[in-house]
Structure formats: C-alpha cells, structure tokens
C-alpha positions in Angstrom: 0.0 0.0 0.0 1.3 3.4 -0.9 2.1 5.7 2.1 0.1 8.8 2.6 1.8 12.2 2.0 1.8 12.6 5.8 3.5 9.2 6.3 6.0 10.0 3.6 6.9 13.4 5.1 7.4 11.7 8.5 9.7 9.2 6.8 11.8 12.0 5.4 12.0 13.6 8.8 13.0 10.4 10.4 15.7 9.8 7.8 16.9 13.4 8.4 17.1 12.8 12.1 19.0 9.5 11.6 21.5 11.3 9.3 21.9 14.2 11.8 22.9 11.8 14.5 25.9 10.8 12.4 27.1 14.4 12.5 28.1 14.2 16.1 28.2 17.2 18.4 31.0 19.5 19.4 29.7 21.8 22.1 26.9 23.9 20.6 27.7 22.8 17.1 27.6 19.7 15.0 31.0 18.2 14.2 30.5 17.0 10.6 29.0 19.5 8.1 28.4 16.8 5.5 25.8 15.1 7.6 24.2 18.4 8.7 23.8 19.5 5.1 22.3 16.2 4.1 19.9 16.2 7.0 18.8 19.8 6.4 18.0 19.2 2.7 16.1 16.0 3.6 14.1 17.7 6.3 13.3 20.6 3.8 12.1 18.0 1.3 9.6 16.9 3.9 8.4 20.5 4.2 7.9 20.8 0.5 6.1 17.5 0.3 3.7 18.6 3.1 3.1 22.0 1.5 2.3 20.4 -1.8 -0.3 18.2 -0.1 -1.7 21.1 1.8 -2.1 23.2 -1.4 -3.5 20.1 -3.2 -6.2 19.9 -0.6 -7.0 23.6 -0.6 -6.8 24.2 -4.3 -8.3 20.9 -5.5 -8.4 20.4 -9.3 -6.6 23.8 -9.8 -3.5 22.6 -8.0 -0.2 22.9 -9.9 3.0 22.2 -8.2 4.7 25.5 -7.2 7.9 26.3 -9.2 9.7 28.5 -6.7 9.8 29.4 -3.0 8.1 32.7 -3.9 5.3 30.7 -5.5 4.9 28.7 -2.3 4.9 31.8 -0.2 2.3 33.6 -2.3 -0.1 30.6 -2.4 0.4 29.6 1.2 -0.2 33.2 2.4 -3.6 33.2 0.7 -4.5 30.1 2.8 -2.8 30.4 6.2 -0.5 33.2 7.6 0.9 31.0 10.4 1.9 28.3 7.9 3.6 30.9 5.7 5.6 32.1 8.8 6.6 28.4 9.4 7.6 28.1 5.8 9.8 31.2 5.9 11.5 30.0 9.0 12.1 26.4 7.7 13.4 27.9 4.4 15.8 30.2 6.3 17.0 27.5 8.8 17.0 24.3 6.8 17.5 25.3 3.2 19.6 28.5 3.4 21.5 28.1 6.7 21.6 24.3 6.9 22.1 23.3 3.4 23.2 26.2 1.3 25.5 28.0 3.8 26.3 24.9 5.8 25.8 26.1 9.4 26.8 23.6 12.1 24.7 25.4 14.8 22.8 23.0 16.8 20.1 25.6 17.8 19.6 26.7 14.2 19.1 23.1 12.9 16.9 22.2 15.9 14.6 25.2 15.2 14.4 24.2 11.5 13.4 20.6 12.5 10.8 21.9 14.9 9.2 24.1 12.2 9.3 21.1 9.7 7.4 18.9 12.2 4.8 21.7 12.7 4.3 22.1 8.9 3.9 18.3 8.4 1.2 18.3 11.1 -0.9 20.5 8.9 -1.6 17.5 6.6 -2.3 15.0 9.4 -5.9 13.9 9.5 
C-alpha cells in the first residue's frame, strides 16, 4: 500500500534525524557538516512534500506544483499566515542556513526541524 503524504513526510524527517545523529556534536555545534547539510536538505524535502499536499487539498483540481519558493509563499499566504511564517522559518534555517550556507549550529538546525514537524502536522488527519 502506498504511504500517505503525511507518512512519507514523516519518513523524510526520520531519515533526516538519523542522518543528523551521524554528524556528532562538538559543544553547541555539530561536528560533521556533510551530515548536517544532508539532514537539512532531507528535512526541507519533507516540508515541500507537506506543503504540496496542503495546497493540493486547498486548491483541489486547480493545484499545480509550485515552481519556486516565492510561488509557495504567495499561495500559502492566501490560505494560512501561520503556515507561511513556518515556511519562511524552515526555508531560512533548513534550506539556506543548513544546506546552502552549511551552518553547524545545533540551535539553528533544531529550530528548523521543529518548524518542519509543525508544517507536516498541517496535513495530518
């Protein structure tokens, strides 16, 4: 049986957590950037998967997969301002800081994961 989008997003997040454990900690930072970047991009993938499902439910037959972060922001903001705020935070912490810039900050990545879990819960029913 095919997993639901919610189950699939949770699987992404679990994979990201498992990868992050391999990074090890060095005080307030993770020790191995390779694992942090991989975990961040995987967790961000869960965010996008959940947002696609959220928009699919809200827009119905008019749904077309967003092509950019700005497209996600515009369309999500029409539906739910809190969700847009979570998206902005997850984008900043997971995609930009975690993956693109390669932060090793434990607190930054933790905040990104917390936001990702909150976003995924929007499609749980």
